[in-house]
N, C-alpha and C positions, 0 to 999 in steps of 0.2 A: 884341373888346376898349378899352374905353376907354385914355384917354392918362394917366390914373394909375394903371389898375392892369398899362394895359408898364410906366410909371413904377418902382412898384413891384418888381415879378416883374423887371427890369434892377439894380432896386438889391438885392434877395434874393441874383442870379444872382451878383455882383460878390463879394459880401459872405461868399458860399457859398468862391470861384475864392479870393480874400485868406484868409479860415479858412485852408481848404485846402492854399495857399501857406504860411503860416505856421507850419501842424502841416508839413509837408511840411520844410522850416527846421532848423523843433526839433527832426523825426525826424533831422534829416544833420548840425545838430551836438551831438548825445549819440550817435551814433554815431563821431564823430569828436572825441571827448572820449576814450568808451572804450578808440577804440584810440588814442591819446595815453596813458592813465592806464594801459595793460593792460602790462606787464613785459619782453618784450621791447624797448619800445618806448621805453620811460621810460630805459632801461640806456640804447639807445642816444643818445638826444634825450641825456638828462643827462653819460654818457661822454665825447660830443662835445664838447658844451658847452665843457664841464668841462676839458678837455683846450684845447682850444684858445685860453683862460682862462687856461687856469697859464704853461702855455708862453710866454704871450705879455708875461707879466709879468716873466721872466726871458730874453728871447732874449737880450742882453747875453753874460748869463754862460753860454747858451748856446756862442757863436758864440766866446768866449775858452777856454772850457775843450778845445771841436776843434779851439785853434790852439795850445793847449800838447797837445794828445795826436798832429798829424800832421805836429810841426817836428823832430823826428828830436834830432838834435844841435845842429840850426840855434839861434842865439841871437837870433831876431826877435822873440821876442816874451818874455823872463826876467825881466825889472823886479817881480812883483808881479800879482796877478788888476786890482787897482783902477788900475794903472799902464799894463798892457793897454788897459787898457777906455777909458784918457786914450787912448792913443794911434791909438785904429783910432778913436774919434773926433778926432783929428787930423787927421789921415789923411783919413782919410772921408767927418765927420762921421755928424753925425743918423744916417741912413741905413747906414750900415756899421754902428751896431748891432744893425739889426736883420737884416742881409746872411742872407739863406736862410730867413727867417720868414715869408714867404708860404707855400712849398713845404711847411715846418714843421709849418702850419696844417693846410695840406690834408690830408701826412697826414696827423697826430695826433689830426683830428676823425675819419675812421674807424678812429682804430689803437685810442685810449680805447675808440671805440662798441661796435667788436667785441668789445675786454678786458670790458668791464662785462658784456658783455649774453650773453655765452659764457661770465662767471663766474656770472652767474645761473642759467645753463639748468646748466651745472654740477652748482649747487649742488640743484639739480632731483631729477640723472640720480643724485649718488650719496650725494642724503637726509642731511640735517638733523636737531640734534635734538626737542627740545620745545620751545626756544626758536627754532629755526629754526637754528643754529648748525649749520658744520660742525664735525670732529673738526681736529685739527692736521695731522693726517697727508692729509683731503679737502683742505684746503685748498691745502698746499701741490702736492696731483695741481692741483685745480682750476685753480691761478692761473698754473703749469707749460702746460695745455693753453689758456688765454687765451692766456697772452705768446705763447705762438706761431703762434693761427691770428692775432693781431694782428700775425706778423712776415713773414705769409707774403705778406696784405690787400697793406702796405703798403712796401713795405722799400724794391723802386724809387723811392719819393717818400722814402726818406732816403735813399739814396742818393744821388740829387742837391741833397740840401738840405746834404748834409755837403762836396759838391763847390764847392756856396756859399760857404757857413761858409768855406772857406778862402780861396777868394779874393778876395784886395784890390784896395785904388786903382793898387797896383805890380805887380798881374801877380806873382802867387805873388813874393810878398817874404819866402815864408820856404825857398826854394830856388832863386836870382835864376842862378844858376851852373849849363852842366851839360857835361859833358864831351864831344869831338865828336875824330877821327882822321881827322886834315889829311895824305896823302904820307904813312901811315907811323905819324907821327909821334903825338904829344895833344898841343891844343890846350883852349883853356878858351876859353867865348865868352860874355858877358850874352843873355841873353834879354832883347828890347826889354818896355817896359810891354805889357800890352794888356787893351782895355777884356774885364771880364768877360763871358761866358757867362750870360744868364737863364738861365728854369727848362724853357723847350721847349728851349734850345737846346742846354742837355746832355743832354737823355734824346737829342737828333737824335741829339746828337755819340759816346755813348757807345754806344747801339746802330751806329752806324753804322763805327763805326774800333776799335772797343776789343772786339769777337764777339757784335753783334746780344743775341737776350732775353738770352744767358746774364750778358751781361757790367754785366743791369741788377740779376744779385740774385748781383755777386761781394761775395765777404768775410759771407754766410746762413750759412752755420757759426760764425764766432765770435762774432755778434748773436743765432743762439738762441743758442748755451750760453750764453750774457750775458742777455742775457733772460728767459728761459724761467724761471731761479731766482734773477733779480730777482722780476718778479711776483708767484709766488712766494711768496718772501717777501716782496715789498709789500703784495700782501692779506691772508695771512695772518698779519702783525704788526700789521696796522692793526688787522685785524677781533677784534686777540687783544687787545689795546689799550683797546679800544675795549669791549668786553668785560666788564675791571674796574669801569668802573663801572655805576649802575644803568643801565638801560631808559631813560628817560624825560632821562638824562641825556647820554645818547650822540648825540643830533643837535643837544649845543650846541660852535656854531660852535668855544672854545677848545678842545673834547674836538677836535674834528675836527679840526682847524689842530693843534694839537700831533702825536694820531698819527701824521698821515700827514703831520709833518713826519719824525718818528722813524722812521719807516717805511721811508721815501723814499733817508735819510743809509743808516740799518745794513744794508738789502739793495744799493746803489751801491755803500758799500765791503765788500762782501764778494765780489761780481764784476763789479767795477771791470776788474782788466786784461784781461777779453774784453770790455769797451765799449775800451779801446785801441788789441787789436787789431781789433775792428770797424771805425774805423776806417781804421784803416791799409789797410784792406784795399781798404778801397770808397778810396784815392785810391793806392794803387801804379803804376797805369796810369797817372794823371791827365801828362798833359802829355810821352808818351813817355816816364816817369820821374820825372822830374824832380823829384818829390819825394825819389826816393831812396831805397825802398822795395821789398825783392826776395825776396818771401814764397813756397816751396814749398807750404807745408801752414798749418795755423794753430799744428800744434805747432813747423813751426822757426819760426816768424814770434817763438811764445814766450820759445824759446831763444835768435834774436836778440837779442833786446830788453836780454834781461837780459845776454847777450853785450856788448853794444857800446852800452848806459846802463846798466847796474847791476841791480837790484831797482826802483830808483826809477824806473827808466822805467816799469815797468808802473803807475805809479802816477801819471804826472805829468797835470796838472791836476786834481786832487784838493779840489786846494782848491775848482776854480773852481767844481768841480762839484760842490760841497759847498755853494756859495753860492748855485749854481741849481739842483741836486737839493728839499732840503728848504723853499725857500718853490712852489719848484713847488709841490711832491704835496700842498704843508698847503693851497697855493691848489685842487690838481684834488678832495681829500678832502674839503672844505667846498663847492664849490663844487655836488660831484655830488650828494651827499647834501644841497643846498639846495635845491636844480631837481629831484630827482627826488620830494623832499616836499612842495613845489608844484605840479608834475607833477599828482600824487596825491591832490591837495585841491579839485584843481580842480570 
């Protein structure tokens, strides 16, 4: 074989190899896009990203809400929502406004991802009408199931997020004093400020000192009682509101933002007392009961709060929560629809 023929053969082989590699890459690319666009994947991705965006946007309001919910009869934070935001900023700086947001994002990504993907699967299982919509009853069923699923998957992270949210630069400024017994008489001592524990130290502390694995799920019952109906109402109201518009309008940002804000606000208002109980149980054993809460059951907690704090105690932090939940759900639903439509159009 001549040198020219050899060079030609080598070039042809190189070209063939290059073409094969290119086709293989295209094949992998098509398979990847198909995977991304499949219903379970697109719901997981869109839900997770939307959840992280929405919670980060309202993180300061989330922290204020939790502080109100767990302060009992303390007056550490009682000057209004914006005044509390300013107080946190003054005492702890910019980072204080976002304390607990890291673990919240780690929690919320799988939380919302599971929520949206399970809801879509429930729609297939329950069956939809010609327009692809569930009946109101089935919307509530699907929402309840996806709410419970998301809670079970992410509850320990929610517990830790709550602990991080109430830690302050003053170390438990909500309840600085605790009672101890000395020589048969009651004395009062003031706890010294300590550096707040981080995410992993919180997990280790809860597991080691508060009851092992079961302690990581303390407060699961009231949480489930609150989350299941809330998610059910949130999904049902959102979809019902968007169904009022022509199909071509339903992806309009103004429609999704408005429907998301209303569905979140209405749903959260109706189940808010359960959210109070959820937070109280999550911090009840913090610092050997320094928070001042001691409940035997969900019902006992409900009765005790009404007796000690009045019916207003069941809605403590509601205003801050509305500042949080309405823009949060508006961003979440709008982001979810936008990301989902974008992925499906690739």
